[in-house]
C-alpha positions, 0 to 999 in steps of 0.5 A, spaced: 910 081 227 904 077 228 905 070 232 904 065 228 900 060 233 895 067 233 895 066 226 894 059 226 888 060 231 885 064 227 885 060 221 883 054 224 877 057 227 875 060 220 876 053 217 871 050 223 866 057 221 867 053 214 865 046 215 859 048 219 856 051 213 857 045 209 854 042 215 848 046 214 848 046 207 850 040 205 848 034 210 842 031 207 845 031 201 851 028 203 852 020 203 855 017 209 862 017 208 862 024 206 859 026 212 863 022 216 870 024 212 867 032 214 866 030 221 873 027 222 876 033 218 872 038 224 875 033 229 881 034 227 881 042 227 877 042 233 883 039 236 888 043 234 884 049 236 883 047 244 892 045 243 893 051 241 888 054 246 892 051 251 899 053 249 896 060 249 894 061 255 900 057 259 
């Protein structure tokens, strides 16, 4: 059985890759509000990734 924390961690890492691809492709076309929104989403994803990684190590 797949550990749900491992699965969630993998999903978050994939989400982070998608967010970073948005940065590369659309950053210059986005408004400041859109850039801030995307940055906030990335921040939350990275925060959750770090939390899960700590839980899985401990």
